[in-house]
C-alpha positions in Angstrom: 136.9 153.2 46.6 133.7 154.7 46.8 132.8 157.9 46.6 129.3 159.8 47.9 128.2 163.4 46.7 127.7 165.5 50.0 124.4 165.3 49.9 124.1 161.6 49.5 126.6 161.2 52.0 124.0 162.9 54.7 120.9 161.4 53.5 123.0 157.9 54.4 124.3 159.0 57.3 120.6 160.4 58.5 118.7 157.2 57.3 121.4 155.0 59.2 121.1 156.6 62.0 117.5 156.5 62.0 117.5 152.7 61.3 120.2 152.2 64.4 117.6 153.5 66.4 114.5 151.4 65.5 117.4 148.3 65.7 118.2 149.5 69.0 114.6 149.9 69.9 113.8 146.9 69.1 116.7 145.3 71.1 115.3 146.8 73.8 111.7 145.7 73.1 113.2 141.9 73.2 114.6 142.7 76.7 111.4 143.9 78.0 109.5 141.3 76.4 109.6 138.5 79.8 111.6 135.7 79.0 109.7 132.1 79.1 111.7 131.1 82.3 110.9 134.2 84.8 107.3 133.0 83.4 107.3 129.0 83.9 109.4 128.7 86.6 110.1 125.8 88.8 107.1 126.6 90.8 104.6 126.8 88.4 106.1 123.7 86.8 105.6 121.9 89.7 101.8 122.6 89.6 101.7 119.8 87.2 103.1 117.1 88.7 102.1 114.7 91.8 98.7 113.9 91.4 96.9 113.3 94.5 94.4 110.8 93.4 94.5 106.9 92.0 92.2 104.8 89.7 89.3 104.5 92.2 88.8 108.5 92.7 85.2 109.7 91.2 86.1 111.2 87.7 85.4 114.7 88.8 89.3 114.2 89.9 90.4 113.1 86.5 88.5 115.5 84.7 90.4 118.4 86.4 93.7 116.8 86.4 93.3 116.7 82.8 92.5 120.2 82.6 96.2 121.1 84.7 97.8 118.8 82.2 96.2 120.3 79.0 96.9 124.2 80.3 100.4 123.2 81.6 100.9 121.8 78.0 100.0 125.2 76.4 102.0 126.9 78.9 105.0 124.8 77.1 103.9 125.8 73.5 103.9 129.1 74.3 107.1 128.9 75.9 108.4 127.5 72.7 106.7 129.6 70.4 108.3 132.7 72.8 111.8 131.0 71.5 111.3 130.9 68.2 109.6 134.7 67.9 112.8 135.6 69.4 114.8 133.9 66.6 112.7 135.8 64.4 113.7 139.2 65.8 117.2 138.7 66.3 117.0 137.9 62.3 114.9 141.0 61.9 118.0 143.4 63.6 120.2 141.5 61.8 118.4 142.0 58.2 118.3 145.5 59.1 121.8 146.5 59.8 122.3 144.6 56.4 119.9 146.9 54.4 121.2 150.3 56.4 124.9 149.2 55.9 124.2 148.5 51.9 122.3 152.1 51.3 124.9 153.9 53.3 127.9 152.4 51.2 125.1 153.6 47.6 124.8 156.8 49.4 121.3 156.0 49.5 118.4 156.3 52.1 118.2 153.3 54.0 115.0 151.2 53.4 112.0 151.7 56.8 112.2 149.0 59.2 110.1 150.2 61.4 106.6 147.8 60.7 108.6 144.8 60.8 110.5 145.7 63.8 106.7 146.4 65.6 105.9 143.3 64.1 108.5 141.7 65.4 108.6 143.3 69.0 104.8 143.5 69.4 104.8 139.6 68.8 107.2 138.9 71.4 105.4 140.8 74.1 102.2 139.3 73.2 103.8 136.2 73.3 104.9 136.8 77.1 101.5 138.2 78.0 99.8 135.4 76.5 102.1 132.8 78.5 101.4 135.0 81.7 97.9 134.5 81.3 98.2 130.5 80.3 100.4 130.3 83.6 97.5 132.3 85.8 94.9 129.4 84.2 97.1 126.9 85.5 97.4 128.1 88.9 93.4 127.9 88.7 93.1 124.7 87.3 95.4 123.7 90.0 93.8 125.2 92.7 90.4 123.5 91.5 92.3 120.2 91.3 93.0 120.6 95.2 89.6 121.8 96.3 88.6 118.7 95.9 90.8 117.3 99.3 88.9 119.8 101.1 85.5 118.9 99.8 84.2 116.0 102.2 81.2 114.7 99.5 83.9 113.8 96.9 86.6 112.9 99.6 83.4 110.4 101.3 82.8 108.8 97.9 86.4 108.4 97.1 86.9 106.2 100.3 84.1 104.7 99.9 85.5 103.3 96.6 88.7 102.7 98.0 86.8 100.7 101.4 85.5 98.5 98.4 88.5 97.4 96.4 90.2 96.8 99.5 88.2 94.0 100.6 87.9 93.1 97.4 91.9 92.8 97.2 92.3 91.7 100.1 90.0 88.3 99.7 92.2 87.6 96.9 95.2 87.9 98.8 93.7 85.7 101.3 93.2 82.6 98.5 96.3 83.7 96.9 98.8 83.2 100.2 96.8 79.3 100.2 97.5 78.6 96.6 101.2 80.0 96.8 101.8 78.6 100.2 101.3 74.9 98.7 103.2 75.6 95.9 106.6 76.8 98.1 106.3 74.1 100.4 105.8 72.0 97.6 108.9 73.6 95.8 111.0 73.0 98.9 110.5 69.5 99.8 111.6 68.6 96.1 114.5 71.1 96.1 115.5 69.5 98.9 115.0 65.7 97.3 117.5 67.4 94.1 119.8 68.3 96.3 120.5 65.3 98.0 119.8 63.0 94.7 122.5 65.1 93.0 125.0 66.0 95.8 125.0 62.9 98.2 124.0 60.1 96.2 125.4 60.7 92.6 127.9 62.4 94.2 127.6 64.9 91.1 129.7 67.7 92.6 133.2 67.4 93.9 133.7 68.1 97.6 136.6 70.6 96.7 134.1 72.6 94.5 131.0 72.0 96.5 132.7 73.5 99.7 132.7 77.2 98.2 129.0 76.9 96.8 126.4 78.9 98.2 124.1 76.0 98.7 123.6 75.5 102.4 120.7 76.9 103.9 120.2 79.1 100.4 118.0 79.8 97.4 114.8 77.3 98.3 116.3 75.6 100.7 116.6 78.9 102.8 114.2 78.9 106.3 113.5 83.3 105.5 110.8 81.7 102.8 109.0 80.1 105.6 109.3 82.6 107.4 107.9 85.2 105.1 105.1 83.1 104.4 104.3 82.6 107.8 104.0 86.9 107.8 101.8 86.2 105.1 99.4 84.2 106.3 99.4 85.7 109.3 98.5 89.3 107.8 95.6 87.7 105.8 94.2 86.0 108.5 94.7 88.8 111.2 91.5 89.4 113.1 93.0 92.6 115.4 90.7 95.4 113.5 93.9 97.8 113.5 96.2 95.2 111.6 93.2 93.9 109.5 92.3 97.1 107.8 89.0 96.7 109.3 89.3 99.5 111.2 90.0 101.8 108.6 87.0 100.8 106.9 84.5 101.6 109.4 81.7 104.3 108.9 82.7 108.0 109.8 80.5 108.4 112.5 81.5 105.5 114.1 85.3 105.7 114.1 85.7 108.2 116.4 84.6 106.5 119.3 86.3 102.9 117.9 89.1 104.3 118.3 88.9 105.9 122.0 87.8 102.6 123.0 90.6 100.8 121.1 93.0 103.3 122.9 91.7 102.7 126.0 92.4 98.6 125.5 95.8 99.5 124.8 96.4 101.7 127.2 99.0 100.6 130.1 100.7 101.9 133.3 102.8 104.9 132.0 105.9 105.0 133.6 107.3 107.8 135.4 111.0 109.0 133.3 111.7 111.4 136.3 111.1 109.0 139.6 114.0 108.4 141.7 114.4 104.9 142.1 
């Protein structure tokens, strides 16, 4: 059994107590340094989701959204760094405990761990502080992005670009529907002929099997295909400004008056649901 001189025991115990206090202080600092989950909350994370613009928006929208994403990436990196620093702080604590125990067994003064403890606690608190600042920057970046949707100049330019592309795509749809309608019609006719030759004339499918096969009015023979094509043709050839989209493409200065006129045209007699018949 290890025997220590009384003086050495007192020195060892005093230094062990000091080391214990330093270790406890580090633990307290670790606890006081805000965990990333308390800073990078769900509400903060949503700031970097749900962009409001598409590829037709003025470039400023894309630039500001990129700023949002870059700032959020900084936040994620800082949160990861905090976790690494927390692990390092735990290693410092464990190492201090080990060295203190070794010194006590040898009847020696425990080595000072104040410097490494200070470094560890400062690193954690600093990381929490920087992460908090980064979240504030993220909020500012998202606000700068959101404010575009209150900027009439931006919105008008965005709308003009969408109007131009909408008309372009509508023209393409009109051309495409004619081509696809012809192709679908020919395919349906060929399918009907193929069915008749295979089933009715060549008797290639036994009747006892055919009656269980879903081949009547299905696939290319289904009437819904014609109905769908009719619906598409009707839409691309629509002349009503509300349904064709022309109403929404009108100049902003005229659209309110046009809305009133269209509303008046569509007003019908109002029913009095409280009347006693």
